[in-house]
N, C-alpha and C positions, 0 to 999 in steps of 0.2 A: 741454277742451283741456289739454294738458300744459304745465307751465311751460317756459320757454325753457331749453335745455341739458340737459333730462332726456330719457330714452329710455323707451319702453314695455317694453324688454327688460330682464330682470334681469341682474345681472353674471354672468359665467361662473363656474361652480363651481371650487373649488380642486381641482386634480387629485390632490393628496396625500390628500385625504379619500377618494378612491376606491381608492387603492393603499396600504393600511396596511402597515407594516413586517412582515416575516415573523416568525411566532412560533416560538420555540424550544420544541419539545415534548420534547426530550431534557433530562434533568435536569443540573444542575451539581453540582460537588463530588463527594464519594464515591458519591453516588447513581447516577452514570453507570455504575459497575461493576455495578449491579444490573440494567441493561438488556441486551438482546441486543447492541446496538451496542458497549457498553462491554466485554462479554465477548469479542466478536469482535476488538476492538482489542487487548485483553490477550493473546488467543491469537496474534494476528499478531506482537506483540512477542516472545512466548515462542518460537514456532516460527521466527521470523526470526533470533533469537539462536542457536537450535540449528543451523539451516542454515548460518549464518555461521561457526559454530565447526567444523562438520563439513567444509565445503568448504575452509576455511582449513587444516585439519589433513591434507589429502591433497596428494600431488604433483599438479601441474596438467599433464596430458598435452595438453590442447587449450586453450590460454590464452584464445582468443577466446570459446569457449562458456562456460567456467567463469568467465571474467571478467565476462560478462553476468550469470551466476547470482549472483556476489558483489555486483555493482552493485545488482541487484534486492533482494537480501537486506538489504544495508546501507541503501539508500535507503528501502525500505519500513519497515524497523525505525525509522529516524530519524523519518520522517514520521508513523508510528503514535504514537511518543512525543510528538511535537509536537501531534498531533490530540487525543490523550488529555489532555495538559496544558491545552489550550484549554478543555475541559469541567471538568477537575478544579479549575482556578483561577478559573472563572467568566467567562472572556473571551468565551464564546459569547453571554452576555447583553449585552455591550458592542459587539459587532461586528454590524452589520446585514447578515446573510447568511442565506439560507434554509438553515438547518443540517440540516434533514431531507434536502433534495436534495444538499447537500454531503456528508453522511454516506453516502448511497446511492452517489454518484459515487466517493467515496474507496474504499469497499469494493469496488465494481465494478472500478475501475482496478487496485487491489491484487490482486484475484483474477486479472485478465487477466495482469498481470506475473508473479505467482507461478506461474500455469499455464504460461506460456512458459518460465520458469526451470526448472520441473519437466521439461518436454519436453527442454530442452537438457541438463540433468543426467542424465536417463534415457538420452538418446542417447550421452552420454559414457560412462556406465556400461556400456552395451551393447557397447562396443568392447573390453571387458576381454580377450577371448581372442585378439584380433589381435596378431600379433608386431610388435615395434618394434625397428628396427635402430639400435643405438647406434654401431656402426662396421661395417666390412666383415666382421668375424669374430664379433661378439657380437650376440645377439638376446635380447630379453626381452619380457615382456608389457607392454602399455600401463599397466595398473594392477596392482600387487602384490595378493595375496589380501586382506591387511588393508585396503589402500586401496579395494579393490573393495567390501568390506563397509561401509566408511564412506561410500562413494559411493552405495550402495544406501539407506543410512539418510538421507542428504541428499536423495535423490530423493523418498523417501516423505515 
């Protein structure tokens, strides 16, 4: 017979033992630049800067479309720098997040936004030959030839 107050059942297991914290498989410090993820982040920063400069250097014939392109370029550029700094300075080891999944979601979302910005910029560029009325007597193209070339470069 069991002593009074004791139970034949063992105590419930600790749930933390069954759910270990996620492991970071991406390296910290400068080693992140040797991985595919680090290279993609670096390219996002580089090409985001180029798109930002190219779109900002042209006249904006359709503010709504090119405003979204600028928003995507600036926001993705800033978030890419923050994401890269998290790994460069070792904060990834201090924050309990599944960094593999976060990295995948970050690059996927950035791709979707950049692809949408590409479509809008290409759509704006394709309107190059349509006339634009400045007043009742003056007409001109939506984009000048030089701005058209810059807009093509920003689309690519």
